mmCIF entry with sequence, helices, sheets and N, C-alpha, C, O atoms, coordinates in Angstrom:
data_MODEL
# 
_entry.id   MODEL 
# 
_entity.id                         1 
_entity.type                       polymer 
_entity.pdbx_number_of_molecules   1 
# 
_entity_poly.entity_id                      1 
_entity_poly.type                           'polypeptide(L)' 
_entity_poly.nstd_linkage                   no 
_entity_poly.nstd_monomer                   no 
_entity_poly.pdbx_seq_one_letter_code       MDISSYKHPDASTLVCFVYDPDALIKNPNVIIDDLEKLSRDELSVRVFIYPRH 
_entity_poly.pdbx_seq_one_letter_code_can   MDISSYKHPDASTLVCFVYDPDALIKNPNVIIDDLEKLSRDELSVRVFIYPRH 
_entity_poly.pdbx_strand_id                 A 
# 
loop_
_entity_poly_seq.entity_id 
_entity_poly_seq.num 
_entity_poly_seq.mon_id 
_entity_poly_seq.hetero 
1 1  MET n 
1 2  ASP n 
1 3  ILE n 
1 4  SER n 
1 5  SER n 
1 6  TYR n 
1 7  LYS n 
1 8  HIS n 
1 9  PRO n 
1 10 ASP n 
1 11 ALA n 
1 12 SER n 
1 13 THR n 
1 14 LEU n 
1 15 VAL n 
1 16 CYS n 
1 17 PHE n 
1 18 VAL n 
1 19 TYR n 
1 20 ASP n 
1 21 PRO n 
1 22 ASP n 
1 23 ALA n 
1 24 LEU n 
1 25 ILE n 
1 26 LYS n 
1 27 ASN n 
1 28 PRO n 
1 29 ASN n 
1 30 VAL n 
1 31 ILE n 
1 32 ILE n 
1 33 ASP n 
1 34 ASP n 
1 35 LEU n 
1 36 GLU n 
1 37 LYS n 
1 38 LEU n 
1 39 SER n 
1 40 ARG n 
1 41 ASP n 
1 42 GLU n 
1 43 LEU n 
1 44 SER n 
1 45 VAL n 
1 46 ARG n 
1 47 VAL n 
1 48 PHE n 
1 49 ILE n 
1 50 TYR n 
1 51 PRO n 
1 52 ARG n 
1 53 HIS n 
# 
_struct_asym.id          A 
_struct_asym.entity_id   1 
# 
loop_
_struct_conf.conf_type_id 
_struct_conf.id 
_struct_conf.pdbx_PDB_helix_id 
_struct_conf.beg_label_comp_id 
_struct_conf.beg_label_asym_id 
_struct_conf.beg_label_seq_id 
_struct_conf.pdbx_beg_PDB_ins_code 
_struct_conf.end_label_comp_id 
_struct_conf.end_label_asym_id 
_struct_conf.end_label_seq_id 
_struct_conf.pdbx_end_PDB_ins_code 
_struct_conf.beg_auth_comp_id 
_struct_conf.beg_auth_asym_id 
_struct_conf.beg_auth_seq_id 
_struct_conf.end_auth_comp_id 
_struct_conf.end_auth_asym_id 
_struct_conf.end_auth_seq_id 
_struct_conf.pdbx_PDB_helix_class 
_struct_conf.details 
_struct_conf.pdbx_PDB_helix_length 
HELX_P HELX_P1 AA1 ILE A 3  ? SER A 5  ? ILE A 3  SER A 5  5 ? 3 
HELX_P HELX_P2 AA2 PRO A 28 ? GLU A 36 ? PRO A 28 GLU A 36 1 ? 9 
# 
_struct_conf_type.id          HELX_P 
_struct_conf_type.criteria    ? 
_struct_conf_type.reference   ? 
# 
_struct_sheet.id               AA1 
_struct_sheet.type             ? 
_struct_sheet.number_strands   2 
_struct_sheet.details          ? 
# 
_struct_sheet_order.sheet_id     AA1 
_struct_sheet_order.range_id_1   1 
_struct_sheet_order.range_id_2   2 
_struct_sheet_order.offset       ? 
_struct_sheet_order.sense        parallel 
# 
loop_
_struct_sheet_range.sheet_id 
_struct_sheet_range.id 
_struct_sheet_range.beg_label_comp_id 
_struct_sheet_range.beg_label_asym_id 
_struct_sheet_range.beg_label_seq_id 
_struct_sheet_range.pdbx_beg_PDB_ins_code 
_struct_sheet_range.end_label_comp_id 
_struct_sheet_range.end_label_asym_id 
_struct_sheet_range.end_label_seq_id 
_struct_sheet_range.pdbx_end_PDB_ins_code 
_struct_sheet_range.beg_auth_comp_id 
_struct_sheet_range.beg_auth_asym_id 
_struct_sheet_range.beg_auth_seq_id 
_struct_sheet_range.end_auth_comp_id 
_struct_sheet_range.end_auth_asym_id 
_struct_sheet_range.end_auth_seq_id 
AA1 1 THR A 13 ? TYR A 19 ? THR A 13 TYR A 19 
AA1 2 SER A 44 ? TYR A 50 ? SER A 44 TYR A 50 
# 
loop_
_atom_site.group_PDB 
_atom_site.id 
_atom_site.type_symbol 
_atom_site.label_atom_id 
_atom_site.label_alt_id 
_atom_site.label_comp_id 
_atom_site.label_asym_id 
_atom_site.label_entity_id 
_atom_site.label_seq_id 
_atom_site.pdbx_PDB_ins_code 
_atom_site.Cartn_x 
_atom_site.Cartn_y 
_atom_site.Cartn_z 
_atom_site.occupancy 
_atom_site.B_iso_or_equiv 
_atom_site.pdbx_formal_charge 
_atom_site.auth_seq_id 
_atom_site.auth_comp_id 
_atom_site.auth_asym_id 
_atom_site.auth_atom_id 
_atom_site.pdbx_PDB_model_num 
ATOM 1   N N  . MET A 1 1  ? 0.865   -1.167  -0.015 1.00 0.00 ? 1  MET A N  1 
ATOM 2   C CA . MET A 1 1  ? -0.009  0.044   -0.012 1.00 0.00 ? 1  MET A CA 1 
ATOM 3   C C  . MET A 1 1  ? 0.892   1.166   -0.011 1.00 0.00 ? 1  MET A C  1 
ATOM 4   O O  . MET A 1 1  ? 1.860   1.180   0.749  1.00 0.00 ? 1  MET A O  1 
ATOM 5   N N  . ASP A 1 2  ? 0.630   2.162   -0.851 1.00 0.00 ? 2  ASP A N  1 
ATOM 6   C CA . ASP A 1 2  ? 1.437   3.337   -1.020 1.00 0.00 ? 2  ASP A CA 1 
ATOM 7   C C  . ASP A 1 2  ? 0.725   4.469   -0.144 1.00 0.00 ? 2  ASP A C  1 
ATOM 8   O O  . ASP A 1 2  ? -0.063  5.263   -0.658 1.00 0.00 ? 2  ASP A O  1 
ATOM 9   N N  . ILE A 1 3  ? 1.023   4.490   1.082  1.00 0.00 ? 3  ILE A N  1 
ATOM 10  C CA . ILE A 1 3  ? 0.329   5.456   1.994  1.00 0.00 ? 3  ILE A CA 1 
ATOM 11  C C  . ILE A 1 3  ? 0.702   6.926   1.531  1.00 0.00 ? 3  ILE A C  1 
ATOM 12  O O  . ILE A 1 3  ? -0.127  7.815   1.724  1.00 0.00 ? 3  ILE A O  1 
ATOM 13  N N  . SER A 1 4  ? 1.811   7.194   0.982  1.00 0.00 ? 4  SER A N  1 
ATOM 14  C CA . SER A 1 4  ? 2.208   8.508   0.608  1.00 0.00 ? 4  SER A CA 1 
ATOM 15  C C  . SER A 1 4  ? 1.300   9.074   -0.491 1.00 0.00 ? 4  SER A C  1 
ATOM 16  O O  . SER A 1 4  ? 1.281   10.289  -0.685 1.00 0.00 ? 4  SER A O  1 
ATOM 17  N N  . SER A 1 5  ? 0.583   8.274   -1.183 1.00 0.00 ? 5  SER A N  1 
ATOM 18  C CA . SER A 1 5  ? -0.304  8.795   -2.249 1.00 0.00 ? 5  SER A CA 1 
ATOM 19  C C  . SER A 1 5  ? -1.583  9.225   -1.623 1.00 0.00 ? 5  SER A C  1 
ATOM 20  O O  . SER A 1 5  ? -2.394  9.815   -2.338 1.00 0.00 ? 5  SER A O  1 
ATOM 21  N N  . TYR A 1 6  ? -1.862  8.999   -0.363 1.00 0.00 ? 6  TYR A N  1 
ATOM 22  C CA . TYR A 1 6  ? -3.151  9.471   0.238  1.00 0.00 ? 6  TYR A CA 1 
ATOM 23  C C  . TYR A 1 6  ? -2.875  10.789  0.960  1.00 0.00 ? 6  TYR A C  1 
ATOM 24  O O  . TYR A 1 6  ? -2.343  10.845  2.069  1.00 0.00 ? 6  TYR A O  1 
ATOM 25  N N  . LYS A 1 7  ? -3.262  11.805  0.274  1.00 0.00 ? 7  LYS A N  1 
ATOM 26  C CA . LYS A 1 7  ? -3.025  13.143  0.834  1.00 0.00 ? 7  LYS A CA 1 
ATOM 27  C C  . LYS A 1 7  ? -4.295  14.034  0.637  1.00 0.00 ? 7  LYS A C  1 
ATOM 28  O O  . LYS A 1 7  ? -4.856  14.076  -0.458 1.00 0.00 ? 7  LYS A O  1 
ATOM 29  N N  . HIS A 1 8  ? -4.700  14.685  1.626  1.00 0.00 ? 8  HIS A N  1 
ATOM 30  C CA . HIS A 1 8  ? -5.800  15.613  1.600  1.00 0.00 ? 8  HIS A CA 1 
ATOM 31  C C  . HIS A 1 8  ? -5.596  16.551  2.789  1.00 0.00 ? 8  HIS A C  1 
ATOM 32  O O  . HIS A 1 8  ? -5.313  16.126  3.910  1.00 0.00 ? 8  HIS A O  1 
ATOM 33  N N  . PRO A 1 9  ? -5.754  17.859  2.493  1.00 0.00 ? 9  PRO A N  1 
ATOM 34  C CA . PRO A 1 9  ? -5.392  18.861  3.578  1.00 0.00 ? 9  PRO A CA 1 
ATOM 35  C C  . PRO A 1 9  ? -6.441  18.724  4.796  1.00 0.00 ? 9  PRO A C  1 
ATOM 36  O O  . PRO A 1 9  ? -6.154  19.164  5.909  1.00 0.00 ? 9  PRO A O  1 
ATOM 37  N N  . ASP A 1 10 ? -7.554  18.150  4.551  1.00 0.00 ? 10 ASP A N  1 
ATOM 38  C CA . ASP A 1 10 ? -8.510  18.089  5.726  1.00 0.00 ? 10 ASP A CA 1 
ATOM 39  C C  . ASP A 1 10 ? -8.532  16.718  6.356  1.00 0.00 ? 10 ASP A C  1 
ATOM 40  O O  . ASP A 1 10 ? -9.300  16.489  7.292  1.00 0.00 ? 10 ASP A O  1 
ATOM 41  N N  . ALA A 1 11 ? -7.703  15.782  5.868  1.00 0.00 ? 11 ALA A N  1 
ATOM 42  C CA . ALA A 1 11 ? -7.694  14.432  6.458  1.00 0.00 ? 11 ALA A CA 1 
ATOM 43  C C  . ALA A 1 11 ? -6.552  14.130  7.327  1.00 0.00 ? 11 ALA A C  1 
ATOM 44  O O  . ALA A 1 11 ? -5.427  14.423  6.922  1.00 0.00 ? 11 ALA A O  1 
ATOM 45  N N  . SER A 1 12 ? -6.701  13.599  8.433  1.00 0.00 ? 12 SER A N  1 
ATOM 46  C CA . SER A 1 12 ? -5.625  13.255  9.350  1.00 0.00 ? 12 SER A CA 1 
ATOM 47  C C  . SER A 1 12 ? -5.548  11.755  9.580  1.00 0.00 ? 12 SER A C  1 
ATOM 48  O O  . SER A 1 12 ? -4.587  11.288  10.190 1.00 0.00 ? 12 SER A O  1 
ATOM 49  N N  . THR A 1 13 ? -6.498  11.002  9.127  1.00 0.00 ? 13 THR A N  1 
ATOM 50  C CA . THR A 1 13 ? -6.560  9.559   9.357  1.00 0.00 ? 13 THR A CA 1 
ATOM 51  C C  . THR A 1 13 ? -7.012  8.854   8.110  1.00 0.00 ? 13 THR A C  1 
ATOM 52  O O  . THR A 1 13 ? -7.973  9.244   7.446  1.00 0.00 ? 13 THR A O  1 
ATOM 53  N N  . LEU A 1 14 ? -6.263  7.773   7.809  1.00 0.00 ? 14 LEU A N  1 
ATOM 54  C CA . LEU A 1 14 ? -6.637  6.892   6.667  1.00 0.00 ? 14 LEU A CA 1 
ATOM 55  C C  . LEU A 1 14 ? -7.170  5.647   7.352  1.00 0.00 ? 14 LEU A C  1 
ATOM 56  O O  . LEU A 1 14 ? -6.465  5.026   8.146  1.00 0.00 ? 14 LEU A O  1 
ATOM 57  N N  . VAL A 1 15 ? -8.430  5.270   7.048  1.00 0.00 ? 15 VAL A N  1 
ATOM 58  C CA . VAL A 1 15 ? -9.059  4.075   7.599  1.00 0.00 ? 15 VAL A CA 1 
ATOM 59  C C  . VAL A 1 15 ? -9.155  3.032   6.486  1.00 0.00 ? 15 VAL A C  1 
ATOM 60  O O  . VAL A 1 15 ? -9.693  3.253   5.400  1.00 0.00 ? 15 VAL A O  1 
ATOM 61  N N  . CYS A 1 16 ? -8.555  1.805   6.870  1.00 0.00 ? 16 CYS A N  1 
ATOM 62  C CA . CYS A 1 16 ? -8.541  0.701   5.926  1.00 0.00 ? 16 CYS A CA 1 
ATOM 63  C C  . CYS A 1 16 ? -9.415  -0.354  6.516  1.00 0.00 ? 16 CYS A C  1 
ATOM 64  O O  . CYS A 1 16 ? -9.158  -0.858  7.609  1.00 0.00 ? 16 CYS A O  1 
ATOM 65  N N  . PHE A 1 17 ? -10.466 -0.693  5.782  1.00 0.00 ? 17 PHE A N  1 
ATOM 66  C CA . PHE A 1 17 ? -11.428 -1.702  6.219  1.00 0.00 ? 17 PHE A CA 1 
ATOM 67  C C  . PHE A 1 17 ? -11.283 -2.959  5.309  1.00 0.00 ? 17 PHE A C  1 
ATOM 68  O O  . PHE A 1 17 ? -11.412 -2.832  4.091  1.00 0.00 ? 17 PHE A O  1 
ATOM 69  N N  . VAL A 1 18 ? -11.030 -4.120  5.852  1.00 0.00 ? 18 VAL A N  1 
ATOM 70  C CA . VAL A 1 18 ? -10.951 -5.337  5.130  1.00 0.00 ? 18 VAL A CA 1 
ATOM 71  C C  . VAL A 1 18 ? -11.993 -6.335  5.579  1.00 0.00 ? 18 VAL A C  1 
ATOM 72  O O  . VAL A 1 18 ? -12.021 -6.765  6.733  1.00 0.00 ? 18 VAL A O  1 
ATOM 73  N N  . TYR A 1 19 ? -12.849 -6.693  4.637  1.00 0.00 ? 19 TYR A N  1 
ATOM 74  C CA . TYR A 1 19 ? -13.944 -7.666  4.945  1.00 0.00 ? 19 TYR A CA 1 
ATOM 75  C C  . TYR A 1 19 ? -13.511 -9.013  4.605  1.00 0.00 ? 19 TYR A C  1 
ATOM 76  O O  . TYR A 1 19 ? -13.287 -9.298  3.428  1.00 0.00 ? 19 TYR A O  1 
ATOM 77  N N  . ASP A 1 20 ? -13.368 -9.916  5.595  1.00 0.00 ? 20 ASP A N  1 
ATOM 78  C CA . ASP A 1 20 ? -12.836 -11.198 5.412  1.00 0.00 ? 20 ASP A CA 1 
ATOM 79  C C  . ASP A 1 20 ? -13.823 -12.318 5.946  1.00 0.00 ? 20 ASP A C  1 
ATOM 80  O O  . ASP A 1 20 ? -13.526 -12.956 6.955  1.00 0.00 ? 20 ASP A O  1 
ATOM 81  N N  . PRO A 1 21 ? -14.928 -12.533 5.296  1.00 0.00 ? 21 PRO A N  1 
ATOM 82  C CA . PRO A 1 21 ? -15.997 -13.421 5.869  1.00 0.00 ? 21 PRO A CA 1 
ATOM 83  C C  . PRO A 1 21 ? -15.550 -14.869 5.850  1.00 0.00 ? 21 PRO A C  1 
ATOM 84  O O  . PRO A 1 21 ? -16.029 -15.683 6.639  1.00 0.00 ? 21 PRO A O  1 
ATOM 85  N N  . ASP A 1 22 ? -14.609 -15.201 4.928  1.00 0.00 ? 22 ASP A N  1 
ATOM 86  C CA . ASP A 1 22 ? -14.171 -16.604 4.885  1.00 0.00 ? 22 ASP A CA 1 
ATOM 87  C C  . ASP A 1 22 ? -12.887 -16.845 5.638  1.00 0.00 ? 22 ASP A C  1 
ATOM 88  O O  . ASP A 1 22 ? -12.275 -17.903 5.488  1.00 0.00 ? 22 ASP A O  1 
ATOM 89  N N  . ALA A 1 23 ? -12.472 -15.914 6.425  1.00 0.00 ? 23 ALA A N  1 
ATOM 90  C CA . ALA A 1 23 ? -11.281 -16.042 7.255  1.00 0.00 ? 23 ALA A CA 1 
ATOM 91  C C  . ALA A 1 23 ? -10.115 -16.485 6.387  1.00 0.00 ? 23 ALA A C  1 
ATOM 92  O O  . ALA A 1 23 ? -9.434  -17.444 6.751  1.00 0.00 ? 23 ALA A O  1 
ATOM 93  N N  . LEU A 1 24 ? -9.859  -15.860 5.298  1.00 0.00 ? 24 LEU A N  1 
ATOM 94  C CA . LEU A 1 24 ? -8.702  -16.123 4.449  1.00 0.00 ? 24 LEU A CA 1 
ATOM 95  C C  . LEU A 1 24 ? -7.435  -15.541 5.039  1.00 0.00 ? 24 LEU A C  1 
ATOM 96  O O  . LEU A 1 24 ? -6.347  -16.065 4.800  1.00 0.00 ? 24 LEU A O  1 
ATOM 97  N N  . ILE A 1 25 ? -7.554  -14.468 5.807  1.00 0.00 ? 25 ILE A N  1 
ATOM 98  C CA . ILE A 1 25 ? -6.362  -13.853 6.534  1.00 0.00 ? 25 ILE A CA 1 
ATOM 99  C C  . ILE A 1 25 ? -6.152  -14.700 7.753  1.00 0.00 ? 25 ILE A C  1 
ATOM 100 O O  . ILE A 1 25 ? -7.011  -14.731 8.635  1.00 0.00 ? 25 ILE A O  1 
ATOM 101 N N  . LYS A 1 26 ? -5.089  -15.358 7.831  1.00 0.00 ? 26 LYS A N  1 
ATOM 102 C CA . LYS A 1 26 ? -4.867  -16.283 8.969  1.00 0.00 ? 26 LYS A CA 1 
ATOM 103 C C  . LYS A 1 26 ? -4.302  -15.568 10.183 1.00 0.00 ? 26 LYS A C  1 
ATOM 104 O O  . LYS A 1 26 ? -4.529  -15.991 11.317 1.00 0.00 ? 26 LYS A O  1 
ATOM 105 N N  . ASN A 1 27 ? -3.550  -14.462 9.949  1.00 0.00 ? 27 ASN A N  1 
ATOM 106 C CA . ASN A 1 27 ? -3.037  -13.715 11.119 1.00 0.00 ? 27 ASN A CA 1 
ATOM 107 C C  . ASN A 1 27 ? -3.289  -12.209 10.887 1.00 0.00 ? 27 ASN A C  1 
ATOM 108 O O  . ASN A 1 27 ? -2.398  -11.480 10.450 1.00 0.00 ? 27 ASN A O  1 
ATOM 109 N N  . PRO A 1 28 ? -4.518  -11.765 11.188 1.00 0.00 ? 28 PRO A N  1 
ATOM 110 C CA . PRO A 1 28 ? -4.876  -10.402 10.883 1.00 0.00 ? 28 PRO A CA 1 
ATOM 111 C C  . PRO A 1 28 ? -4.052  -9.401  11.688 1.00 0.00 ? 28 PRO A C  1 
ATOM 112 O O  . PRO A 1 28 ? -3.818  -8.288  11.217 1.00 0.00 ? 28 PRO A O  1 
ATOM 113 N N  . ASN A 1 29 ? -3.605  -9.770  12.891 1.00 0.00 ? 29 ASN A N  1 
ATOM 114 C CA . ASN A 1 29 ? -2.803  -8.828  13.620 1.00 0.00 ? 29 ASN A CA 1 
ATOM 115 C C  . ASN A 1 29 ? -1.470  -8.417  12.978 1.00 0.00 ? 29 ASN A C  1 
ATOM 116 O O  . ASN A 1 29 ? -0.975  -7.322  13.247 1.00 0.00 ? 29 ASN A O  1 
ATOM 117 N N  . VAL A 1 30 ? -0.897  -9.256  12.155 1.00 0.00 ? 30 VAL A N  1 
ATOM 118 C CA . VAL A 1 30 ? 0.308   -8.935  11.464 1.00 0.00 ? 30 VAL A CA 1 
ATOM 119 C C  . VAL A 1 30 ? -0.018  -7.842  10.426 1.00 0.00 ? 30 VAL A C  1 
ATOM 120 O O  . VAL A 1 30 ? 0.694   -6.844  10.324 1.00 0.00 ? 30 VAL A O  1 
ATOM 121 N N  . ILE A 1 31 ? -1.065  -8.038  9.686  1.00 0.00 ? 31 ILE A N  1 
ATOM 122 C CA . ILE A 1 31 ? -1.421  -7.063  8.662  1.00 0.00 ? 31 ILE A CA 1 
ATOM 123 C C  . ILE A 1 31 ? -1.746  -5.738  9.306  1.00 0.00 ? 31 ILE A C  1 
ATOM 124 O O  . ILE A 1 31 ? -1.290  -4.691  8.846  1.00 0.00 ? 31 ILE A O  1 
ATOM 125 N N  . ILE A 1 32 ? -2.535  -5.771  10.372 1.00 0.00 ? 32 ILE A N  1 
ATOM 126 C CA . ILE A 1 32 ? -2.961  -4.601  11.134 1.00 0.00 ? 32 ILE A CA 1 
ATOM 127 C C  . ILE A 1 32 ? -1.668  -3.779  11.591 1.00 0.00 ? 32 ILE A C  1 
ATOM 128 O O  . ILE A 1 32 ? -1.510  -2.589  11.321 1.00 0.00 ? 32 ILE A O  1 
ATOM 129 N N  . ASP A 1 33 ? -0.800  -4.528  12.288 1.00 0.00 ? 33 ASP A N  1 
ATOM 130 C CA . ASP A 1 33 ? 0.392   -3.930  12.780 1.00 0.00 ? 33 ASP A CA 1 
ATOM 131 C C  . ASP A 1 33 ? 1.318   -3.335  11.637 1.00 0.00 ? 33 ASP A C  1 
ATOM 132 O O  . ASP A 1 33 ? 1.848   -2.234  11.782 1.00 0.00 ? 33 ASP A O  1 
ATOM 133 N N  . ASP A 1 34 ? 1.483   -4.054  10.566 1.00 0.00 ? 34 ASP A N  1 
ATOM 134 C CA . ASP A 1 34 ? 2.289   -3.611  9.450  1.00 0.00 ? 34 ASP A CA 1 
ATOM 135 C C  . ASP A 1 34 ? 1.778   -2.356  8.845  1.00 0.00 ? 34 ASP A C  1 
ATOM 136 O O  . ASP A 1 34 ? 2.559   -1.434  8.613  1.00 0.00 ? 34 ASP A O  1 
ATOM 137 N N  . LEU A 1 35 ? 0.499   -2.267  8.573  1.00 0.00 ? 35 LEU A N  1 
ATOM 138 C CA . LEU A 1 35 ? -0.109  -1.061  8.016  1.00 0.00 ? 35 LEU A CA 1 
ATOM 139 C C  . LEU A 1 35 ? -0.139  0.053   8.922  1.00 0.00 ? 35 LEU A C  1 
ATOM 140 O O  . LEU A 1 35 ? 0.142   1.184   8.526  1.00 0.00 ? 35 LEU A O  1 
ATOM 141 N N  . GLU A 1 36 ? -0.472  -0.199  10.161 1.00 0.00 ? 36 GLU A N  1 
ATOM 142 C CA . GLU A 1 36 ? -0.525  0.956   11.083 1.00 0.00 ? 36 GLU A CA 1 
ATOM 143 C C  . GLU A 1 36 ? 0.820   1.512   11.405 1.00 0.00 ? 36 GLU A C  1 
ATOM 144 O O  . GLU A 1 36 ? 0.926   2.657   11.844 1.00 0.00 ? 36 GLU A O  1 
ATOM 145 N N  . LYS A 1 37 ? 1.828   0.759   11.208 1.00 0.00 ? 37 LYS A N  1 
ATOM 146 C CA . LYS A 1 37 ? 3.227   1.312   11.326 1.00 0.00 ? 37 LYS A CA 1 
ATOM 147 C C  . LYS A 1 37 ? 3.563   2.303   10.259 1.00 0.00 ? 37 LYS A C  1 
ATOM 148 O O  . LYS A 1 37 ? 4.552   3.026   10.377 1.00 0.00 ? 37 LYS A O  1 
ATOM 149 N N  . LEU A 1 38 ? 2.784   2.359   9.239  1.00 0.00 ? 38 LEU A N  1 
ATOM 150 C CA . LEU A 1 38 ? 3.048   3.379   8.178  1.00 0.00 ? 38 LEU A CA 1 
ATOM 151 C C  . LEU A 1 38 ? 2.505   4.790   8.561  1.00 0.00 ? 38 LEU A C  1 
ATOM 152 O O  . LEU A 1 38 ? 2.616   5.741   7.787  1.00 0.00 ? 38 LEU A O  1 
ATOM 153 N N  . SER A 1 39 ? 1.934   4.886   9.744  1.00 0.00 ? 39 SER A N  1 
ATOM 154 C CA . SER A 1 39 ? 1.372   6.192   10.220 1.00 0.00 ? 39 SER A CA 1 
ATOM 155 C C  . SER A 1 39 ? 2.617   7.161   10.239 1.00 0.00 ? 39 SER A C  1 
ATOM 156 O O  . SER A 1 39 ? 3.759   6.752   10.444 1.00 0.00 ? 39 SER A O  1 
ATOM 157 N N  . ARG A 1 40 ? 2.322   8.382   10.024 1.00 0.00 ? 40 ARG A N  1 
ATOM 158 C CA . ARG A 1 40 ? 3.341   9.434   10.148 1.00 0.00 ? 40 ARG A CA 1 
ATOM 159 C C  . ARG A 1 40 ? 2.676   10.651  10.782 1.00 0.00 ? 40 ARG A C  1 
ATOM 160 O O  . ARG A 1 40 ? 1.475   10.654  11.055 1.00 0.00 ? 40 ARG A O  1 
ATOM 161 N N  . ASP A 1 41 ? 3.495   11.697  11.011 1.00 0.00 ? 41 ASP A N  1 
ATOM 162 C CA . ASP A 1 41 ? 2.982   12.873  11.704 1.00 0.00 ? 41 ASP A CA 1 
ATOM 163 C C  . ASP A 1 41 ? 1.753   13.407  11.145 1.00 0.00 ? 41 ASP A C  1 
ATOM 164 O O  . ASP A 1 41 ? 0.809   13.700  11.878 1.00 0.00 ? 41 ASP A O  1 
ATOM 165 N N  . GLU A 1 42 ? 1.715   13.554  9.835  1.00 0.00 ? 42 GLU A N  1 
ATOM 166 C CA . GLU A 1 42 ? 0.485   14.172  9.162  1.00 0.00 ? 42 GLU A CA 1 
ATOM 167 C C  . GLU A 1 42 ? -0.603  13.210  8.831  1.00 0.00 ? 42 GLU A C  1 
ATOM 168 O O  . GLU A 1 42 ? -1.677  13.649  8.420  1.00 0.00 ? 42 GLU A O  1 
ATOM 169 N N  . LEU A 1 43 ? -0.403  11.896  8.984  1.00 0.00 ? 43 LEU A N  1 
ATOM 170 C CA . LEU A 1 43 ? -1.490  10.942  8.567  1.00 0.00 ? 43 LEU A CA 1 
ATOM 171 C C  . LEU A 1 43 ? -1.390  9.679   9.518  1.00 0.00 ? 43 LEU A C  1 
ATOM 172 O O  . LEU A 1 43 ? -0.398  8.952   9.571  1.00 0.00 ? 43 LEU A O  1 
ATOM 173 N N  . SER A 1 44 ? -2.461  9.525   10.211 1.00 0.00 ? 44 SER A N  1 
ATOM 174 C CA . SER A 1 44 ? -2.578  8.278   11.109 1.00 0.00 ? 44 SER A CA 1 
ATOM 175 C C  . SER A 1 44 ? -3.241  7.164   10.264 1.00 0.00 ? 44 SER A C  1 
ATOM 176 O O  . SER A 1 44 ? -4.173  7.475   9.522  1.00 0.00 ? 44 SER A O  1 
ATOM 177 N N  . VAL A 1 45 ? -2.833  5.939   10.330 1.00 0.00 ? 45 VAL A N  1 
ATOM 178 C CA . VAL A 1 45 ? -3.375  4.870   9.622  1.00 0.00 ? 45 VAL A CA 1 
ATOM 179 C C  . VAL A 1 45 ? -4.061  3.888   10.546 1.00 0.00 ? 45 VAL A C  1 
ATOM 180 O O  . VAL A 1 45 ? -3.403  3.345   11.433 1.00 0.00 ? 45 VAL A O  1 
ATOM 181 N N  . ARG A 1 46 ? -5.345  3.631   10.386 1.00 0.00 ? 46 ARG A N  1 
ATOM 182 C CA . ARG A 1 46 ? -6.023  2.687   11.245 1.00 0.00 ? 46 ARG A CA 1 
ATOM 183 C C  . ARG A 1 46 ? -6.578  1.530   10.344 1.00 0.00 ? 46 ARG A C  1 
ATOM 184 O O  . ARG A 1 46 ? -7.081  1.755   9.243  1.00 0.00 ? 46 ARG A O  1 
ATOM 185 N N  . VAL A 1 47 ? -6.460  0.357   10.851 1.00 0.00 ? 47 VAL A N  1 
ATOM 186 C CA . VAL A 1 47 ? -6.868  -0.883  10.017 1.00 0.00 ? 47 VAL A CA 1 
ATOM 187 C C  . VAL A 1 47 ? -7.875  -1.653  10.848 1.00 0.00 ? 47 VAL A C  1 
ATOM 188 O O  . VAL A 1 47 ? -7.719  -1.833  12.056 1.00 0.00 ? 47 VAL A O  1 
ATOM 189 N N  . PHE A 1 48 ? -8.917  -2.102  10.156 1.00 0.00 ? 48 PHE A N  1 
ATOM 190 C CA . PHE A 1 48 ? -9.925  -2.900  10.764 1.00 0.00 ? 48 PHE A CA 1 
ATOM 191 C C  . PHE A 1 48 ? -10.229 -4.102  9.840  1.00 0.00 ? 48 PHE A C  1 
ATOM 192 O O  . PHE A 1 48 ? -10.507 -3.913  8.656  1.00 0.00 ? 48 PHE A O  1 
ATOM 193 N N  . ILE A 1 49 ? -10.179 -5.287  10.360 1.00 0.00 ? 49 ILE A N  1 
ATOM 194 C CA . ILE A 1 49 ? -10.429 -6.456  9.627  1.00 0.00 ? 49 ILE A CA 1 
ATOM 195 C C  . ILE A 1 49 ? -11.605 -7.201  10.357 1.00 0.00 ? 49 ILE A C  1 
ATOM 196 O O  . ILE A 1 49 ? -11.499 -7.592  11.519 1.00 0.00 ? 49 ILE A O  1 
ATOM 197 N N  . TYR A 1 50 ? -12.718 -7.368  9.605  1.00 0.00 ? 50 TYR A N  1 
ATOM 198 C CA . TYR A 1 50 ? -13.919 -7.969  10.133 1.00 0.00 ? 50 TYR A CA 1 
ATOM 199 C C  . TYR A 1 50 ? -14.514 -8.959  9.208  1.00 0.00 ? 50 TYR A C  1 
ATOM 200 O O  . TYR A 1 50 ? -14.374 -8.763  8.001  1.00 0.00 ? 50 TYR A O  1 
ATOM 201 N N  . PRO A 1 51 ? -15.148 -9.975  9.616  1.00 0.00 ? 51 PRO A N  1 
ATOM 202 C CA . PRO A 1 51 ? -15.216 -10.366 11.003 1.00 0.00 ? 51 PRO A CA 1 
ATOM 203 C C  . PRO A 1 51 ? -13.909 -10.959 11.488 1.00 0.00 ? 51 PRO A C  1 
ATOM 204 O O  . PRO A 1 51 ? -13.138 -11.526 10.714 1.00 0.00 ? 51 PRO A O  1 
ATOM 205 N N  . ARG A 1 52 ? -13.674 -10.820 12.779 1.00 0.00 ? 52 ARG A N  1 
ATOM 206 C CA . ARG A 1 52 ? -12.441 -11.445 13.337 1.00 0.00 ? 52 ARG A CA 1 
ATOM 207 C C  . ARG A 1 52 ? -12.780 -12.875 13.772 1.00 0.00 ? 52 ARG A C  1 
ATOM 208 O O  . ARG A 1 52 ? -13.739 -13.083 14.515 1.00 0.00 ? 52 ARG A O  1 
ATOM 209 N N  . HIS A 1 53 ? -12.046 -13.801 13.341 1.00 0.00 ? 53 HIS A N  1 
ATOM 210 C CA . HIS A 1 53 ? -12.340 -15.219 13.600 1.00 0.00 ? 53 HIS A CA 1 
ATOM 211 C C  . HIS A 1 53 ? -11.453 -15.738 14.723 1.00 0.00 ? 53 HIS A C  1 
ATOM 212 O O  . HIS A 1 53 ? -11.545 -16.909 15.092 1.00 0.00 ? 53 HIS A O  1 
# 
């Protein structure tokens, strides 16, 4: 994901929602942690994966 391409003067948070009804993501915490580490001073990244199995 290229977080640097998400720029808007009025936005301070990028919300990523992943719908995984078949539980194809075996370790969602790894994905959440990796993406949220991309947060920077001007943009916070939040990731939600549902449903959590």
